[in-house]
Every structure is written in C-alpha cells, then in structure tokens.
C-alpha positions in Angstrom: -21.1 -55.5 331.9 -22.9 -52.2 331.7 -26.2 -51.5 333.5 -29.2 -52.4 331.3 -27.4 -55.3 329.6 -28.9 -58.8 329.4 -27.0 -59.8 332.5 -29.1 -57.3 334.5 -32.4 -58.9 333.4 -32.6 -61.6 336.2 -31.9 -59.0 338.9 -34.4 -56.6 337.4 -37.0 -59.3 337.2 -36.4 -60.3 340.9 -36.7 -56.7 342.0 -39.9 -56.2 340.1 -41.3 -59.4 341.4 -40.4 -58.5 345.0 -42.0 -55.0 344.6 -45.2 -56.5 343.2 -45.4 -58.9 346.1 -44.8 -56.0 348.5 -47.6 -54.0 347.0 -50.0 -56.9 347.0 -49.3 -57.6 350.7 -50.0 -54.0 351.4 -53.2 -54.2 349.4 -54.3 -57.3 351.4 -53.9 -55.3 354.7 -55.6 -52.3 353.3 -58.6 -54.3 352.0 -58.9 -56.2 355.3 -58.9 -53.0 357.3 -60.7 -50.5 355.0 -62.8 -52.7 352.8 -62.5 -53.1 349.0 -63.9 -49.6 348.2 -61.6 -47.9 350.8 -58.4 -49.6 349.6 -57.4 -46.9 347.1 -53.9 -46.8 345.5 -53.2 -43.9 347.9 -54.1 -45.9 351.0 -52.2 -48.9 349.7 -49.1 -46.8 349.0 -49.2 -45.5 352.5 -49.0 -49.0 353.9 -46.3 -50.1 351.5 -44.2 -47.0 352.1 -44.0 -46.2 348.5 -45.4 -43.6 346.1 -48.8 -44.0 344.5 -47.1 -43.6 341.1 -44.9 -46.7 341.8 -48.1 -48.8 342.1 -49.3 -47.5 338.8 -46.0 -48.4 337.3 -46.3 -52.1 338.3 -50.1 -52.4 337.9 -52.3 -51.1 335.1 -55.3 -50.5 337.4 -57.0 -51.8 340.5 -58.3 -54.8 338.7 -54.8 -55.8 337.7 -53.6 -55.4 341.3 -56.5 -57.4 342.7 -55.7 -60.3 340.4 -52.2 -60.3 341.8 -53.6 -60.1 345.4 -55.7 -63.2 344.8 -52.9 -65.1 343.1 -50.5 -64.2 345.9 -52.9 -65.2 348.6 -53.5 -68.5 346.9 -49.8 -69.2 346.4 -49.1 -68.4 350.1 -51.8 -70.9 351.1 -50.4 -73.6 348.8 -46.9 -73.1 350.1 -48.1 -73.6 353.6 -50.5 -76.5 353.1 -48.9 -78.7 350.4 -45.8 -79.8 352.3 -47.8 -80.7 355.4 -50.2 -82.8 353.4 -47.4 -84.5 351.4 -45.5 -85.3 354.5 -48.2 -87.8 355.5 -48.0 -91.4 354.3 -51.4 -92.7 355.4 -54.9 -91.8 354.3 -56.2 -90.7 357.7 -53.0 -88.7 358.3 -53.3 -87.0 354.9 -56.9 -86.1 355.5 -56.2 -84.7 359.0 -53.2 -82.7 357.7 -55.3 -81.3 354.9 -58.1 -80.0 357.1 -55.8 -78.8 359.9 -53.3 -77.0 357.7 -56.1 -75.3 355.7 -57.7 -74.0 358.8 -54.5 -73.2 360.6 -53.5 -71.0 357.6 -56.7 -69.1 357.8 -56.2 -68.6 361.5 -52.6 -67.3 361.1 -53.5 -65.2 358.0 -56.7 -63.6 359.0 -56.1 -60.5 356.8 -55.9 -62.8 353.8 -59.2 -64.3 354.7 -60.9 -61.0 355.2 -59.5 -59.5 352.0 -60.6 -62.5 349.9 -64.1 -62.4 351.4 -64.3 -58.7 350.8 -63.1 -59.0 347.2 -65.6 -61.8 346.4 -68.4 -59.8 348.0 -67.6 -56.4 346.6 -66.6 -57.0 342.9 -68.5 -58.4 340.0 -65.4 -60.2 339.1 -64.9 -61.7 342.5 -65.6 -65.2 341.3 -63.4 -64.9 338.2 -60.5 -63.7 340.3 -60.8 -66.8 342.4 -61.0 -69.0 339.3 -57.7 -67.6 338.0 -55.8 -69.3 340.8 -54.7 -72.8 341.7 -57.5 -72.9 344.3 -59.8 -73.9 341.4 -58.0 -77.3 341.4 -58.4 -77.9 345.2 -61.3 -80.3 344.8 -59.6 -82.3 342.1 -56.3 -82.6 344.0 -58.2 -83.7 347.2 -60.3 -86.1 345.2 -57.1 -87.7 343.7 -55.7 -88.2 347.2 -58.9 -89.7 348.6 -59.2 -92.0 345.6 -55.6 -93.2 345.9 -55.9 -94.1 349.6 -59.3 -95.6 349.1 -57.8 -97.9 346.5 -55.1 -98.8 349.0 -57.8 -99.8 351.5 -57.1 -97.0 353.9 -60.5 -95.5 353.4 -63.9 -97.2 353.2 -64.7 -98.2 349.6 -68.3 -97.1 349.4 -68.0 -93.3 349.1 -67.6 -91.2 346.0 -64.2 -89.4 346.3 -65.5 -86.5 344.2 -68.5 -85.9 346.4 -66.4 -86.3 349.6 -63.8 -83.8 348.3 -66.6 -81.3 347.6 -68.0 -81.8 351.1 -64.5 -81.4 352.8 -63.8 -78.2 350.8 -67.2 -76.8 351.6 -66.6 -77.4 355.3 -63.1 -75.8 355.1 -64.4 -72.8 353.1 -67.3 -72.2 355.4 -64.8 -71.1 358.0 -63.8 -68.1 355.9 -66.8 -65.8 356.3 -67.2 -66.8 360.0 -63.5 -66.0 360.7 -63.8 -62.7 358.8 -66.9 -61.5 360.7 -66.5 -63.0 364.2 -63.2 -62.3 366.0 -64.3 -64.7 368.7 -64.7 -67.6 366.3 -62.6 -70.6 367.7 -61.2 -72.0 364.5 -59.0 -74.5 366.3 -62.1 -76.1 367.9 -63.8 -76.0 364.6 -60.9 -77.8 363.0 -60.9 -80.6 365.6 -64.6 -81.1 364.9 -64.3 -81.2 361.2 -61.3 -83.7 361.4 -63.5 -86.0 363.6 -66.5 -85.7 361.2 -64.5 -86.7 358.1 -62.4 -89.3 359.9 -65.7 -91.1 360.8 -67.1 -90.5 357.3 -64.1 -92.1 355.5 -62.9 -94.7 358.1 -63.0 -98.4 356.9 -65.9 -100.2 358.5 -63.6 -102.6 360.4 -61.6 -99.8 362.0 -62.2 -99.4 365.7 
C-alpha cells in the first residue's frame, strides 16, 4: 500500500487527534498560567514544543482551539468520574462517589479548573463553550441516578430529584472559583462536608 492510500487514513486520523490533544493540553497550561489574553498561539506553541504554524494547521483560530480545550477538559473529567460512580451499587455510595470524584478531579487537575474559570470569565462565548460539552447533561444524569435510587427506597421519598441534583451540582461547582483563586483551599475537607450535607439531606427517615 502506498502512503496516502485509504489504508493510511486511520493512522493519519489518530496522529491528528493526538496532536490536537497535545495542543489543547498546552493551551490549558498556558491559560492557567498566563490568563486567557496572555495565552497566544506563540506561548502555547512554546509549551507544546511545536511551531506556531502547526497550531494554525489544526485550529482555524483561537476560538476553535478554545472549543477543543473545553471539550477535552470535560472528557477528561467524565473519564475520571463516571467509572467511580458506576462502580457503586447503592444510592448513598453513588452519591458519595459522585461528590468525591468530582472534587478529587478538580484537586488533581487544578490547571483545568483555572483555565475553565478564566475562559468563562474572559470571553463572551464562555457560557456557550461550556454548553457545547457533555457537562450540560450533568444535572440530568445525576437526577436520573437520584430518582432511580429514590424509587428503590434507598433515598427519602419526599425530595425533588431535579432540585436536589441542581443543589449538588451547585455545591460541586462552587469549589471551582475558590480552588482557582485560593491555593490554600482545602478541597478534601470541603468534599467531606458536602458529602455529609447531602447524605443527611437524602437519607431515609428511618436510617440511623
């Protein structure tokens, strides 16, 4: 088979995907360190160890790159959180894993948190960037889990799963700006407190 034939397409696609991921990772680090305005293609290329022209080859402009950055950050979070939540077979276990894994991901990927906060704060399209990702479905997915375990009798029956899911997501997301601005923020302690609060809020009345 000659180079450029159809048999080369999967390899070429894999290489391009890997390069885009590399550039997006470098952009996250640059935005976290330099701010949105300071993260130029030149600065990002320095961190990625590639030419500025190669970034332009893979991304039409900065907006195109930022969309990839937000998408990639969301996918990394989902890959970390989902298996930990799905591994739990009880309602309380699922809820604890959901809160703990979300906040542990933030703790271990602080650059992602800072970059997402900076993007949302510094661009008119910050909100639309976020809405282009699976994060938009976070409340719905959590609501579904809460409702299922509520029906099974593992959560108290008198709360609205949708309202509870919104409250849990709000508590989780409230950690982002604090983590981004305060290097001394103890997110592990925060996580333990939030787990306790929502365990008490969802626990069946006859549970000791």
